[in-house]
BARO-430282 format. One record per residue: residue in one letter; x, y, z of N, C-alpha, C in turn. Coordinates in steps of 0.1 Angstrom, whole numbers, plus 5000, padded with zeros to 4 digits. Last residue first. Example, Ala and Ser with C-alpha at 12.3 -4.5 7.8 and 13.67 -1.06 7.14 Angstrom:
// residues 2
S512849785071513749895071512950005079 A513249435078512349555078513249675078 
This chain:
// residues 282
R488153074830486853114822486053204829 F490152964845490253104841489153154832 A489652694849489952774860489852924857 A489752594823488352614830488552694843 V492152524816491752654811490252694819 N494052314821493452384832492652514829 R495152244795494452144805493652204816 R496352494787495052434780494352324789 A498252524807497252614806495952554798 W499852294802499352314815498052414814 D500852364776500152244778499352244791 A502152614781501052604774500052494775 F504352514798503152594804501952604795 S504852164785505052294786504052374794 H505751854801504751944796505252084795 P508951704795507951754803506951844796 A509351414770509651554775508651604786 R509851084783509251174776509551314779 G510950914803511050874788510250964779 L510850954831509550924822509750884808 V513451014837512650924845511450874836 R514351194817515251074822514450974829 A512551404818512751324805513351184809 V513051514843511551454839511751364828 D515851574841515251474850513951424848 P517151774827516751654820515951554827 S516352124836516852004840516251874830 V517352434827516252334823516952194826 E518152704850518652574840517452494839 Q517552894865517052914851517452794843 E518852834889517352844889516652844877 T521352874882520952724883519352724883 P521653154881521753054867521352924870 T518953294901520453244898520453164885 P516853564897517153404897518453384894 E515453804906516953784904517253634905 G512653784906513353894900514953884899 L511953524917511153574905512153694898 V513653504939513653414929513053454916 A512953744954514353734948514453614938 L510453684959510753804950512053784944 T510653464976509953454965510253564955 T512253574998512853474989512153464976 E510453755008511653815003512253694995 V508153605016507953685004509353724998 A509253465036509053385024508753475013 W509653665054510753575050510553505037 E506853745059507953835053509053765047 P504253505052505253575060506353655053 M501453595031502753515033503553585043 F499253755026498953595028500253525030 R500154005024498753985029498553825032 L502554015012502554025026501054005032 M501854024985502253904991502153895005 Q501354314982500354214980500654084986 A503854414989502754444997501654344996 Q505354304967505754274981504454304990 A504154434944504154294947504354244962 D504854694952503454664950503254514953 D507754674949507054714961505654684962 R508054604922508454514932507754544945 T505154684902506454724908506754614918 Q503854494874503754544889505054564894 E502554514843503754504850503454574865 V500054344829500354454837501454454845 F498654194801499554184812499954324816 R495454074790496554184791497454164803 V494653814769494853844784495753964784 P492553754741493753814748493553834762 E491053424736490853574737492053644745 G491153164740490853214727490453364728 L492253044763490953084763490253134750 A494752974753493952874758492352904758 D495753234749495753144737494553024742 G495753324775494853384765494553294753 I497753174785496353154791495453214783 A499953254771499553124769498053094775 E500153524780499653504766499253354762 A500753474806499553534804499153514789 S503453364800502353284807500953354805 Q504653574791504453474782503253384787 R504853734815504153804802503753674791 P506353564831505053594835504153664821 T508353344809508153464815506653484820 V509853044808508753104805508453234814 L512352814795511952924803510652994798 A511352474791511852594787511552704796 P510252234801510952214791511852354786 G510252254838509552244826510552234816 T511952054864511652184857510752144844 L513451884890512351894882511952034878 E516051694901515651824900514551844887 Y516151424921515751464909515351614908 I518351214937517651344939517451404924 Q518350874948518350964937517751104941 G518050664964519250744967519350844956 S516350464943516750474956518050564957 H515450394918515450544920515950564935 G515250134913516250204906516250334908 D511750014910513150014915514050104908 E508650184911509850114904510950104912 R506850324926506450184921507650104916 L507950564933507150494944507150344939 A508950674910509850634920509250554931 A506450694896507650604891508550564902 A505150904911504550764909505650654903 A506951104907506751054920506250904920 V506551154880507951114886507951054898 D503951234881504251114873505651064878 A503951464897503151344902503651234894 I505451634881506051594893505251474899 D503651654860504851594857505551544871 A501551794873501251664869502651584865 P502652044876502651944888502251804883 D505052154853503652114854503652014868 V507452404862507152274860505552244862 T509252684849508352614858507852484853 P511952804843511552684837510552614846 L511553174841511953044849511352934842 G512353494832512053364827512453254837 G511053824833512053724840511453574838 Q509554014824510453954815511253834821 G507954104846507354044834508253974825 F508054164874509154094865508654024854 P504854114888506054174886507154094877 A501454134876502654054881503954124880 V498254084865499254184872500254114879 V496354024839497353964848498054084853 T492954014827494254084830494954014840 R490153974824491153934815492454004815 R488654044846489054154838489954114826 C487553794857486753904858487254024848 R489453584851488153564849487353704849 I491853724858491553694845490153664841 S491353764885491853884877491553844862 E491353504893490153584895490253704887 A493753374887492553314881491353424881 W496353414895495853514885494353474882 A496853204909496853314917496253424908 Y497452994891496052984896495753134905 A500153004886499253094879497753094883 N501252804900501152924906500353034899 S501252584882500052614889500052734897 D503752554875502952614865501652654872 F506152614902505152534896504352614885 G509752644905508352704905507352614897 G511352344909511452494910509952544912 P511652034928511052114917511452264919 R513051764937513451914939512852004928 L512651474953512251564942512351704947 I514351194964514051324967513651404954 T513850864977514150954965513651104969 W515050604997514550734995514750794982 E514550325015514950365001514250494999 L515750385050514650385040515250385025 D517150425071517650305062516650295050 T517550765078517050635081517650525071 A518451015072518950965084518450815088 R516951095050518351055048518850985060 V514751205064514551085056515951015053 A515751425076514951325084514751195077 D516851575056517651505064517051405074 E514351655042515351575035516251495045 V513551825062512651715057513651625051 S515452025062515251945075514351825072 R515352125038516452045042516251975053 M513152285042513052165034514152085034 L514152485058513052405062512952275057 V516352595044516552545057515352445060 G515052665016516352615020516252515033 H512552805015513152715003514252625008 S512452945040511452875034511852765024 R515053055047514252975058513152885050 S517953025027516453085027515752985038 E520252925024520253005036518753055037 P520052794999520252705012520152795024 R519152814972518852914983518952844998 T519752584956520052714952519852844961 R519252354973520552374966520752514962 V516652404982517752334991519152354986 G515252504961515952614969516752524979 Q513752294950515152334943515952424952 S512352094976512452224968513752244962 S510551794979511251894985511252014977 L508851524984508551644976509451764984 V510151214988509951334994509851444983 V509250874989509450994980509151124986 V510350575005509650715007510150804995 R510050245016510350335005509550465006 R508950125036510350095034510850195022 V506750105063507150165052508650145050 G505950005088506249915077506749975064 G505450175110504350105103504550015092 A507850275116507350175124506150105118 V508250435095509150315095508550205106 A506150635102506150555089506950425089 L507350735126506050655126505850575114 G509550855116509650745125508450655125 V508551065100509250955094509450825104 V507351205121506551155111507151045104 D509651275135508551195142507751135132 R511151425115511751305121510651215129 P509551655112509651555101510251425108 R507251805128508451745134508751625123 W505852125120505751985122507151925124 L506452395114505252355123505052205126 E508352405096508652455109507652435119 A507252325072508052225081508352275095 S503852435068505352455068506052365077 V501552275050501952305063503452335064 G501052185024500652335028501052375042 G501851935023500351955021499952105025 D504351835025503851905039502251945036 H504751505016504651635012504051705024 L505851185007505851285019505951435013 F504650885000504851014995504651115004 L505650565008505150685014505550815003 A505150215011505750335005504950455010 D503650015027505250005023505950105015 A501449995055501950055042503350025039 G500449895078500449805066500949865054 D499650205089499550065093499549975081 F499650465083500950395080500850245083 A497150555090497550575076498750475073 P497250545118496250455111496750455096 R499250765124499450615127498450525120 L498551025122498950965110499150795111 T498151125146496851095137497251025124 E500551155157499851035160498751005153 P501551405148501951265142501051165144 D500351675141499951595152500251435147 T501151805119501551875132501151795143 L499951665099501351635102501851715113 E496951525105497551645106499051615108 A494151345087495351355096496051485096 T492051125075492051265079493151275090 V492550895050492650925063492751075066 V490750695025491150845030491250835045 Q491350465000491150495014491650635018 V490050414969491250484977490750504991 G487750324957488650224963489850294970 E487350604935486850504941487850394945 P489750884938489150774930488350674939 V488951184958489851064954488950974946 T487051374966487851394955488751284949 T485951324990485051344979485651364966 A487851295009486951195009486051194996 G488951565011489651435004488751325001 R487351705026487251725012487851605006 T487951695054487051605048486751605032 G491451755058490151795060489251675052 R494051665052493851755065492351785068 S494651345040494051475039493751545051 V496051085024496051165038495751305035 A494950805009495150945007495151025021 T496450495001495850575012496050725011 V496050244976496450394980495750444993 K497150004957496350024969496850164975 E497450034921498050034934497050064945 G496450064895496149934903496749934917 A496850284881497750174879497450054886 A495050444891494850404877495650274874 A496150514915494950424916494750364901 L498350674907498650534914497250434914 A497050874895497950794887498050664895 Q495650994917494850934904495750844896 V497651064934496550954938495850894926 L498751254917499551144920498551024925 P496851464915497151374903498051244906 G497051534944495851484936496051414925 G499751604947499051484956497851434948 V499951844934500851724931500151594936 N498052014944498352014930499151904926 G496251814971497051924964497251914949 T495251604983494351684976494951804969 A497351484999496651414987495651494979 G499451525017499051635009498151574996 T500651195013500351295021500151415011 V499950865006500150994998499751105008 V501150545008500450645015500850785008 I500350234993501150354992500450464998 M500849885000500050005000500850125000 
């Protein structure tokens, strides 16, 4: 049995779908009752909180593999070593961790580096067969523009010409499924990106193409972007996010071959993601 934490998220959701379609027994760990209504038939749902490790014990009973993702809970609020210890006690022998590219590119960053490194270290300190996934930015970050596109056909964002090789969460899920189900991935760290650099301005155009009508791009100042982000993100996370968007390192702009290496196909483009998720912007 494979346990998926963060099972209703942008990666966990398609991962549960892929594993169930492949005939795997899956336990979807969700923080709320919504998980029971969104998973495929036959998937067991356990409501649990990473911040309360004991609630995870029923999910790990009889499990042999684990996809470990915070599900939106910052690693500073839960104890990765306790969660991993419970998984081992439940019989888990293989774990795939959804980490962050920032562990390598921004090791001093509290959000992208230090906290995610603590999760990686918790797994690497065990005898588990571990695989670590380090994506950069997600294509699905564009959901933040959904309301303004639906209402005004406009995207307001900073650094309109700043390109990053953002990755489709469905590709992350497919890589995770391969690492959970197949041998040969133990001890591997996969950097996951899309196939090319894409700027916010190009992303807005791609969503417009998917909609069949233009989407206007409005360049936002850094100060305005910071003020907006501070409404829903802590200051330390905002500073790192703005640094990645506005001053990406050469490594953060590299296109990784790892999706193609694992899956035997090219990663999806942002335009692919936009077409598949266009209903969110109508």
